[in-house]
C-alpha positions as CSV (number, residue, x, y, z in Angstrom):
1,M,16.2,311.7,148.0
2,P,19.1,309.5,147.9
3,D,21.5,309.1,144.5
4,I,22.8,305.9,145.4
5,N,21.6,302.9,146.7
6,I,23.8,300.3,148.1
7,E,23.5,296.8,149.0
8,N,25.8,294.2,150.7
9,H,25.6,290.6,149.2
10,G,28.4,289.5,151.2
11,S,31.5,289.4,148.6
12,I,29.6,291.4,146.1
13,V,28.4,294.9,147.0
14,L,25.6,296.4,144.3
15,F,26.0,300.3,143.7
16,L,22.7,301.5,142.0
17,A,22.3,305.2,140.6
18,L,19.2,306.7,141.7
19,S,20.4,309.8,139.9
20,A,21.7,311.3,136.7
21,Q,24.5,312.6,138.7
22,A,25.3,309.3,140.5
23,R,25.3,307.4,136.8
24,D,27.7,310.3,135.9
25,W,29.8,310.0,138.8
26,M,30.1,306.2,138.6
27,N,30.8,306.5,134.8
28,M,33.7,308.6,135.8
29,H,35.1,306.7,139.0
30,L,34.4,303.2,138.0
31,P,36.3,301.2,135.6
32,P,34.6,300.2,132.6
33,E,35.2,296.4,133.4
34,V,33.0,296.4,136.6
35,P,29.6,294.3,136.2
36,V,26.7,295.5,136.1
37,F,23.7,293.4,137.0
38,G,20.1,295.2,136.7
39,G,21.6,298.3,136.4
40,A,23.9,298.2,139.4
41,Y,27.4,298.1,139.2
42,A,28.6,294.7,141.4
43,V,32.3,295.4,143.1
44,E,33.9,293.8,145.4
45,A,33.2,294.2,148.7
46,G,37.0,295.5,149.9
47,Y,36.1,298.3,147.8
48,A,32.8,299.4,148.6
49,P,33.8,301.7,151.6
50,A,36.4,303.6,149.3
51,I,33.6,303.9,146.6
52,A,30.8,305.0,148.9
53,E,33.2,307.5,150.9
54,G,34.4,309.1,147.5
55,A,30.4,309.4,146.1
56,S,29.7,310.8,149.5
57,S,32.5,313.3,149.5
58,D,31.7,314.4,146.3
59,G,28.3,315.7,147.8
60,L,26.4,312.5,146.5
61,V,23.8,311.0,149.1
62,I,24.1,307.3,149.7
63,A,21.1,304.8,150.7
64,S,21.8,301.5,151.9
C-alpha cells in the first residue's frame, strides 16, 4: 500500500499522506508555511521531484 499519493495539477502538486509514517515525514521535512488543501500539502511543481525522491529514499512508497 502506498504511503503518499501525488497529484500533479500543473504549477501545483498535491502530496497526500496515506499513512502515519508519511504524515510524520511531511511534518518533519516540509516547511510549516506550505498550504494544505483537503489534507494534502500543495507545493510548487519545481519542488515536487525533490520531495518525492526524499520521501522515497527514506522508505516511503509513492503512488501517482
